[in-house]
C-alpha positions as CSV (number, residue, x, y, z in Angstrom):
1,M,132.8,170.8,130.6
2,E,135.9,170.6,128.4
3,T,136.3,167.6,126.1
4,P,139.4,165.4,126.1
5,D,140.4,166.8,122.7
6,A,140.3,170.3,124.1
7,V,142.4,169.3,127.1
8,M,145.0,167.7,124.8
9,K,145.1,170.8,122.6
10,D,145.7,173.1,125.6
11,A,148.5,170.8,126.9
12,K,150.1,170.8,123.4
13,E,149.9,174.6,123.2
14,S,151.5,174.9,126.7
15,H,154.3,172.5,125.8
16,L,155.0,174.3,122.5
17,L,155.2,177.7,124.3
18,E,157.5,176.3,126.9
19,D,159.8,174.7,124.3
20,T,159.9,177.9,122.3
21,T,160.7,180.0,125.4
22,Q,163.4,177.6,126.4
23,I,165.0,177.7,122.9
24,C,164.9,181.5,122.9
25,R,166.5,181.5,126.4
26,E,169.3,179.2,125.2
27,I,169.9,181.4,122.1
28,Q,170.1,184.4,124.3
29,I,172.6,182.6,126.6
30,L,174.6,181.5,123.5
31,M,174.8,185.1,122.2
32,S,176.0,186.3,125.6
33,D,178.8,183.6,125.5
34,L,179.8,184.7,121.9
35,I,180.1,188.3,122.9
36,Q,182.2,187.4,126.0
37,L,184.5,185.1,123.9
38,K,184.9,187.9,121.3
39,S,185.9,190.4,124.1
40,E,188.3,187.9,125.5
41,G,189.8,187.2,122.1
42,R,189.1,183.5,122.2
43,T,188.0,183.1,118.6
44,G,188.9,179.5,118.4
45,E,185.7,178.5,120.4
46,F,183.4,180.3,117.9
47,E,182.9,177.3,115.8
48,D,181.3,175.2,118.6
49,K,179.0,178.0,119.6
50,I,178.0,178.7,116.0
51,M,177.1,175.1,115.6
52,Q,175.0,175.2,118.8
53,G,173.4,178.4,117.6
54,S,172.5,176.8,114.2
55,A,171.0,173.9,115.9
56,L,169.0,176.1,118.2
57,L,167.8,178.2,115.2
58,L,166.7,175.1,113.4
59,Q,164.7,174.0,116.5
60,L,163.2,177.5,116.7
61,R,162.2,177.4,113.0
62,H,160.6,174.0,113.7
63,K,158.7,175.3,116.6
64,N,157.6,178.3,114.7
65,R,156.3,176.0,111.9
66,E,154.4,174.0,114.5
67,V,153.0,177.3,115.9
68,Q,151.9,178.4,112.4
69,N,150.3,175.0,111.8
70,D,148.5,175.2,115.1
71,I,147.3,178.7,114.2
72,D,146.0,177.5,110.8
73,S,144.3,174.6,112.5
74,R,142.6,176.9,115.0
75,K,141.5,179.2,112.2
76,T,139.9,176.2,110.4
77,I,138.2,175.1,113.6
78,G,137.1,178.7,114.3
79,Q,135.6,179.0,110.8
80,S,133.9,175.7,111.2
81,E,132.4,176.7,114.5
82,K,131.4,180.0,113.0
83,T,129.6,178.3,110.2
84,R,128.0,175.9,112.7
85,L,126.9,178.9,114.8
86,E,125.5,180.7,111.8
87,E,123.5,177.6,110.9
88,R,122.2,177.3,114.4
89,M,121.2,181.0,114.4
90,Q,119.4,180.5,111.0
91,E,117.6,177.5,112.5
92,V,116.6,179.6,115.5
93,S,115.4,182.3,113.2
94,N,113.4,179.8,111.1
95,C,111.9,178.3,114.3
96,A,110.9,181.8,115.5
97,A,109.2,182.6,112.1
98,E,107.4,179.2,112.1
99,R,106.3,179.8,115.7
100,D,104.8,183.2,114.7
101,Y,103.1,181.7,111.6
102,L,101.6,178.9,113.7
103,K,100.4,181.5,116.2
104,Q,98.7,183.4,113.4
105,E,97.1,180.2,112.0
106,I,95.9,179.2,115.4
107,E,94.3,182.6,115.9
108,R,92.7,182.4,112.5
109,C,91.3,179.0,113.3
110,R,89.9,180.3,116.6
111,N,88.3,183.3,114.9
112,F,87.1,181.2,111.9
113,K,83.3,181.4,111.3
114,S,82.0,178.6,109.1
115,Q,79.4,179.3,106.4
116,Q,78.0,175.8,106.8
117,K,74.8,177.2,108.5
118,Q,74.2,179.5,105.6
119,V,74.2,176.6,103.1
120,H,70.8,175.0,102.9
121,M,71.3,171.3,102.4
122,I,69.1,168.3,102.4
123,S,68.8,166.5,105.8
124,E,71.3,163.8,106.8
125,E,68.5,161.2,106.6
126,D,67.7,162.1,103.0
127,F,71.4,162.2,102.2
128,L,71.9,158.6,103.5
129,K,68.9,157.5,101.4
130,K,69.7,159.2,98.1
131,A,73.4,159.6,97.9
132,P,75.7,157.0,96.3
133,T,77.1,154.3,98.6
134,D,80.7,155.5,98.3
135,L,79.7,158.8,100.0
136,T,77.5,157.3,102.8
137,T,79.8,154.6,104.2
138,A,82.2,157.0,106.0
139,S,82.2,156.7,109.8
140,D,84.0,160.0,110.6
141,P,81.5,162.8,111.2
142,H,83.8,165.3,109.5
143,Q,84.2,163.1,106.4
144,I,80.4,162.6,106.3
145,M,79.9,166.4,106.3
146,L,82.5,166.8,103.5
147,N,80.6,164.1,101.5
148,R,77.4,165.9,102.1
149,F,78.9,169.1,100.7
150,R,80.2,167.1,97.6
151,Y,76.8,165.6,97.0
152,E,75.1,168.9,97.4
153,L,77.5,170.6,95.0
154,Q,77.0,167.8,92.4
155,Q,73.2,168.1,92.8
156,R,73.3,171.8,92.3
157,K,75.4,171.5,89.3
158,D,72.9,169.0,87.8
159,L,70.0,171.2,88.7
160,G,71.9,174.2,87.2
161,T,72.3,172.3,84.0
162,K,68.6,171.4,84.0
163,I,67.6,175.0,84.7
164,E,69.6,176.1,81.6
165,E,67.9,173.5,79.5
166,L,64.5,174.6,80.8
167,K,65.4,178.2,80.2
168,F,66.3,177.3,76.6
169,K,62.9,175.5,76.2
170,K,61.2,178.5,77.8
171,R,62.8,180.9,75.3
172,A,61.7,178.6,72.4
173,L,58.2,178.4,73.7
174,E,58.0,182.2,74.2
175,E,59.1,182.7,70.7
176,Q,56.4,180.3,69.5
177,N,53.9,182.1,71.7
178,R,54.9,185.5,70.2
179,T,54.4,184.0,66.7
180,K,51.0,182.6,67.5
181,K,50.0,185.8,69.3
182,K,50.6,187.8,66.2
183,K,48.3,185.4,64.3
184,V,45.6,185.6,67.1
185,D,45.8,189.4,67.2
186,G,45.1,189.5,63.5
187,F,41.8,187.5,64.1
188,D,40.0,190.5,65.6
189,A,39.9,192.4,62.3
190,H,38.7,189.3,60.5
191,L,36.0,188.5,63.1
192,K,34.7,192.1,63.0
193,A,34.5,191.8,59.2
194,I,32.7,188.4,59.4
195,T,30.3,189.9,62.0
196,K,29.6,192.8,59.8
197,V,29.0,190.7,56.7
198,S,26.8,188.2,58.6
199,K,24.6,190.9,60.1
200,D,22.3,190.9,57.1
201,A,22.0,187.1,57.2
202,Q,21.1,187.1,60.9
203,D,18.4,189.7,60.3
204,F,17.0,187.6,57.4
205,V,16.7,184.4,59.6
206,Q,15.7,186.5,62.7
207,L,18.7,185.2,64.7
208,D,19.6,187.3,67.7
209,T,23.2,186.7,68.8
210,S,23.5,189.8,70.9
211,L,22.7,187.9,74.1
212,Q,25.5,185.4,73.5
213,L,27.9,188.2,72.5
214,R,27.1,190.0,75.8
215,K,27.7,186.8,77.7
216,H,31.1,186.2,76.0
217,E,32.0,189.8,76.6
218,K,31.1,189.5,80.2
219,A,33.2,186.3,80.4
220,S,36.3,188.1,79.1
221,F,36.6,189.9,82.4
222,L,36.8,186.7,84.4
223,P,40.1,185.4,85.8
224,L,41.7,183.0,83.5
225,P,40.9,179.8,85.5
226,L,37.1,180.8,85.7
227,Y,37.1,181.7,82.0
228,T,38.6,178.3,81.1
229,L,36.0,176.5,83.3
230,Y,33.2,178.6,81.7
231,Y,34.5,177.8,78.2
232,Y,34.5,174.0,78.9
233,A,31.0,174.2,80.4
234,I,29.5,176.2,77.4
235,V,31.2,173.9,74.8
236,T,29.9,170.8,76.6
237,K,26.4,172.2,77.0
238,D,26.1,173.2,73.3
239,S,27.9,170.2,71.8
240,Y,26.2,167.4,73.8
241,N,22.9,169.1,74.7
242,V,23.5,168.8,78.4
243,P,20.4,170.1,80.3
244,M,22.2,172.7,82.4
245,E,22.5,176.4,82.9
246,V,25.9,178.2,83.0
247,R,25.7,181.7,84.5
248,I,28.2,184.4,85.4
249,V,27.0,186.0,88.6
250,E,28.2,188.5,91.2
251,N,29.9,187.1,94.2
252,N,27.7,187.9,97.2
253,N,30.2,186.7,99.7
254,L,31.6,190.1,100.6
255,G,33.2,188.8,103.8
256,N,36.0,187.0,102.0
257,Q,38.0,189.7,100.2
258,K,40.4,187.1,98.7
259,L,37.7,185.7,96.3
260,D,37.2,187.2,92.9
261,P,34.1,189.5,92.7
262,A,32.6,187.2,89.9
263,C,31.7,183.6,90.1
264,I,30.2,180.9,87.9
265,E,27.0,178.9,88.6
266,F,26.1,175.4,87.2
267,Q,22.5,174.3,87.5
268,F,21.3,171.0,86.0
269,S,17.7,170.5,85.1
270,E,16.1,167.0,84.8
271,P,12.4,166.2,84.8
272,Q,12.7,164.1,88.0
273,M,14.4,166.9,89.9
274,L,12.2,168.9,92.2
275,R,14.8,171.6,92.9
276,S,18.3,171.4,91.5
277,P,21.0,172.8,93.6
278,K,23.4,175.4,92.3
279,I,27.1,174.5,92.0
280,V,29.1,177.7,92.4
281,F,32.7,178.1,91.5
282,Y,34.9,180.9,93.0
283,Y,38.5,181.9,92.3
284,H,40.8,182.4,95.2
285,A,43.5,184.9,94.0
286,V,46.0,184.3,96.9
287,L,45.9,180.5,96.8
288,D,45.5,180.4,93.0
289,I,42.8,177.7,93.2
290,I,39.1,177.3,92.3
291,L,36.7,176.8,95.2
292,T,33.4,175.0,95.0
293,H,30.2,175.4,97.0
294,I,26.7,174.1,96.6
295,E,23.7,176.3,97.3
296,D,19.9,175.8,97.5
297,G,20.0,172.1,98.4
298,P,19.5,169.9,101.4
299,L,21.1,166.7,102.7
300,Q,24.7,167.7,103.7
301,Q,25.7,169.3,100.5
302,S,29.4,169.3,101.5
303,Q,29.6,165.6,100.9
304,V,27.7,165.4,97.5
305,L,30.7,166.0,95.3
306,V,33.3,164.1,97.3
307,D,35.3,161.5,95.4
308,L,33.8,162.5,92.0
309,I,37.2,161.5,90.8
310,H,39.6,159.1,92.4
311,D,40.8,160.1,95.9
312,D,39.4,163.7,95.8
313,S,37.8,164.9,99.1
314,G,38.4,168.6,98.3
315,D,39.3,169.5,101.9
316,Q,43.0,170.5,101.2
317,N,44.7,173.0,99.1
318,P,45.9,171.2,95.9
319,N,48.3,173.9,94.8
320,P,51.8,173.0,95.9
321,K,53.0,176.6,95.4
322,T,50.6,178.0,98.0
323,Q,50.3,175.2,100.5
324,N,52.4,177.1,103.1
325,E,49.9,179.9,103.0
326,N,46.9,180.0,105.3
327,S,44.8,177.4,103.5
328,D,41.6,177.5,105.7
329,L,39.0,176.7,103.0
330,G,36.0,177.2,105.4
331,N,32.8,176.0,103.9
332,Y,34.3,175.7,100.4
333,R,35.9,172.7,98.7
334,A,39.0,172.7,96.4
335,F,38.2,169.7,94.3
336,K,41.0,168.5,91.9
337,W,38.5,168.2,89.0
338,A,37.5,171.8,89.4
339,Q,41.2,172.9,89.1
340,W,41.6,170.8,86.0
341,L,38.5,172.3,84.4
342,G,40.0,175.7,85.1
343,G,43.2,174.8,83.3
344,L,45.5,175.2,86.4
345,D,48.7,173.5,85.4
346,F,49.4,171.8,88.8
347,I,46.6,169.3,88.2
348,Q,47.0,166.5,85.6
349,E,44.0,164.9,83.8
350,P,41.7,163.6,86.4
351,I,41.1,159.9,87.0
352,F,37.7,158.1,87.5
353,Q,37.6,155.0,89.6
354,D,35.1,152.5,88.1
355,E,35.1,149.6,90.5
356,S,38.7,148.3,90.4
357,R,39.6,150.1,87.1
358,L,41.0,153.6,86.9
359,T,40.3,155.5,83.7
360,R,41.2,159.0,82.5
361,V,38.4,161.3,81.5
362,S,37.8,164.3,79.3
363,A,36.0,167.5,80.2
364,F,32.6,166.6,78.9
365,K,32.6,163.2,80.7
366,L,33.5,165.0,83.9
367,I,30.5,167.3,83.5
368,F,28.3,164.4,82.7
369,K,29.5,162.6,85.8
370,L,28.8,165.7,87.8
371,K,25.3,165.9,86.5
372,N,24.6,162.2,87.2
373,R,25.9,162.7,90.8
374,I,23.4,165.6,91.3
375,V,20.6,163.5,89.8
376,L,21.3,160.6,92.1
377,H,21.5,162.9,95.1
378,Q,18.1,164.5,94.2
379,S,16.6,161.1,93.7
380,I,17.3,160.2,97.4
381,I,15.8,163.5,98.5
382,S,12.7,162.8,96.4
383,Q,12.3,159.3,97.9
384,L,12.6,160.8,101.4
385,N,9.9,163.3,100.5
386,Q,7.7,160.4,99.3
387,L,7.9,158.8,102.7
388,S,6.3,161.9,104.3
389,N,3.0,160.7,102.8
390,K,2.7,157.6,104.9
391,T,-0.8,156.6,103.6
392,S,0.7,155.7,100.1
393,F,2.6,152.9,101.8
394,N,-0.4,151.1,103.4
395,S,-1.3,147.6,102.4
396,A,-3.9,145.0,103.4
397,K,-1.6,143.5,106.1
398,F,0.8,146.3,107.1
399,Q,0.9,150.1,107.2
400,L,3.6,152.7,107.8
401,A,2.6,154.1,111.1
402,T,5.5,156.5,111.8
403,W,8.6,157.7,109.9
404,M,11.3,159.9,111.6
405,E,15.0,160.7,111.5
406,I,17.0,159.5,114.5
407,S,20.4,160.4,115.9
408,P,23.5,158.2,115.4
409,V,23.5,157.5,119.2
410,A,19.9,156.3,119.1
411,Y,20.7,154.0,116.1
412,Q,23.7,152.5,117.9
413,M,21.7,151.9,121.1
414,E,19.2,149.9,119.1
415,F,21.9,147.4,117.9
416,E,24.1,146.8,120.9
417,D,23.7,143.1,120.4
418,G,26.8,142.7,118.3
419,R,25.3,143.1,114.9
420,D,27.3,144.7,112.0
421,P,28.6,148.1,113.4
422,M,28.6,151.3,111.4
423,E,31.7,152.3,109.7
424,S,31.2,156.0,110.5
425,T,28.5,158.3,111.8
426,S,29.8,161.6,110.5
427,H,28.7,161.0,106.9
428,H,25.5,159.0,107.6
429,I,21.9,159.9,108.4
430,F,19.5,157.4,110.1
431,Y,15.7,156.9,109.9
432,K,13.3,154.8,111.9
433,G,9.9,153.6,110.6
434,E,7.2,151.8,112.6
435,I,5.4,149.2,110.5
436,S,2.2,148.2,112.3
437,A,0.1,145.1,111.5
438,R,-3.6,145.5,110.5
439,E,-4.5,142.0,111.7
440,K,-4.6,141.1,115.4
441,D,-2.7,137.8,114.9
442,A,0.2,139.4,113.1
443,S,3.1,141.2,114.6
444,G,4.5,144.6,113.4
445,F,8.1,145.4,113.1
446,T,10.5,148.4,113.1
447,V,12.7,149.2,110.1
448,F,15.9,151.2,110.5
449,V,17.7,152.7,107.5
450,D,21.3,153.9,107.4
451,I,21.9,156.2,104.4
452,S,25.4,157.3,103.5
453,T,25.6,160.9,102.4
454,R,28.8,160.3,100.6
455,P,28.8,158.8,97.2
456,P,27.6,156.3,96.1
457,F,24.8,157.0,98.7
458,K,24.5,153.4,99.8
459,M,21.6,152.3,102.1
460,N,21.5,149.6,104.7
461,F,18.1,148.2,106.0
462,K,17.7,146.5,109.4
463,L,14.5,145.1,110.8
464,K,13.7,144.6,114.4
465,Y,10.7,142.6,115.8
466,G,9.1,142.7,119.2
467,S,9.1,140.0,121.8
468,K,5.7,138.7,120.7
469,A,6.8,137.9,117.1
470,T,7.0,134.2,116.2
471,D,10.1,132.6,114.9
472,A,8.5,132.3,111.4
473,E,7.9,136.0,111.3
474,K,11.4,136.8,112.4
475,E,12.8,134.4,109.8
476,E,10.6,136.0,107.1
477,G,11.8,139.4,108.2
478,T,15.5,138.4,108.0
479,R,14.8,137.1,104.5
480,R,13.2,140.4,103.5
481,E,16.0,142.4,105.1
482,N,18.7,140.5,103.1
483,L,16.8,140.9,99.8
484,V,16.2,144.6,100.1
485,N,19.9,145.2,101.0
486,E,21.0,143.2,97.9
487,S,18.6,144.9,95.6
488,Q,19.4,148.0,93.5
489,D,16.0,149.6,94.1
490,G,15.6,153.0,95.9
491,L,14.5,153.8,99.4
492,A,10.7,154.1,98.7
493,A,10.6,150.9,96.6
494,N,12.4,148.9,99.3
495,I,10.0,150.2,102.0
496,R,7.1,149.1,99.8
497,K,8.6,145.7,99.5
498,L,8.8,145.3,103.2
499,I,5.1,146.4,103.6
500,D,3.8,144.3,100.7
501,P,1.6,141.4,102.2
502,N,2.9,139.0,99.5
503,P,5.9,137.0,100.8
504,I,9.2,137.7,99.1
505,I,10.7,134.5,97.8
506,N,14.3,134.3,96.9
């Protein structure tokens, strides 16, 4: 649709053309008149015609000037429209280029494969707990992910710095070790010279050190953890005169190929021990731990060494580096104190629990505590063996008629009347003894003993009277029961107290 300006321009052009044509026609008519006047010889009228011609020429020149101005104006408008068209064409070209670029970017986004899954990061729960508050307060999931990446990057930078520091310390320690190793390597020549010089003195005092030298030479083939444990044991035995034997023996457990072919045996010897069990230490090469087992001993040996130090049951792999391996220990125990004696660096100095007090302990104290535990265990076995000779427990009023071990179920059935329940039955053994009266007017009773097979091997005595017992006898029995439970005496001594005809007075 044409604009009003365009319509006005077209009307002006049409009027200008008509005016110019009219002027040219009038000039043409005037020239014809001049030619006719000249042919007729009427020259007197030339002046008027010339004046009219001059006026017409002036009008023609004026119209020509208007035409030229109009042409210039149209050229200017045409140039302006051309520039405007070129700008529009440039904009169209730019839009087309931008459209192609956006298509490429959209295609790249659609084909984009993030490496987020390849980056191992801490869980979102740990991030929310450990990260600074300014990183955890975002609500947008995308921003939370970016914050997690920032936190992970910072943590890795910090750990990288720490690793470089540790590597520097490691190089310094390696240099120190090389310096010390040179000194240690030089000891061999000096020791050989000392051995050679001291040979005459050994022959003079008739001292045979060949056996110890053979033992030490044999120990040099042990794995380092077992060698360290052997060293601690030998030093403790010789320095503190501990009555024990330390032997390097062959591992007879051929079924477990992961154990080292050599093992170490501890065996303590005390006058009151009838038969001391052997404590055997094995090295598990795959798990890099020391395993412990007790041989040649009765009474649930797996529980004897439990909690020798604070919170140490020995039923789990203590090495954090190999906990993901198959850690089935079988009949063996991986006590923390054994790892520490073997010098394994993932175990710190063990802690003893003495009532409410926790104290650190050295190697010789640990071996002493091990010996005392074995002695206490053997004492209970000895007292149980004493009860097999029932005649030694007879008195003028009572006698030990029967003595037998009973099951946990039988023990529970005896005390269904709401008396103190047992804490557990898996680590307890139960005995029942019939105490009969020698006199007709006296009533016998039954004594039940609950013995814990886990340290500190506590005992709990319970008495049970028949229906014919008098109230006085039951009251006396309750007093005896409380007294023997409070006493620190052993099993056999407490049984004798219960049989003794003399009343126990608090």
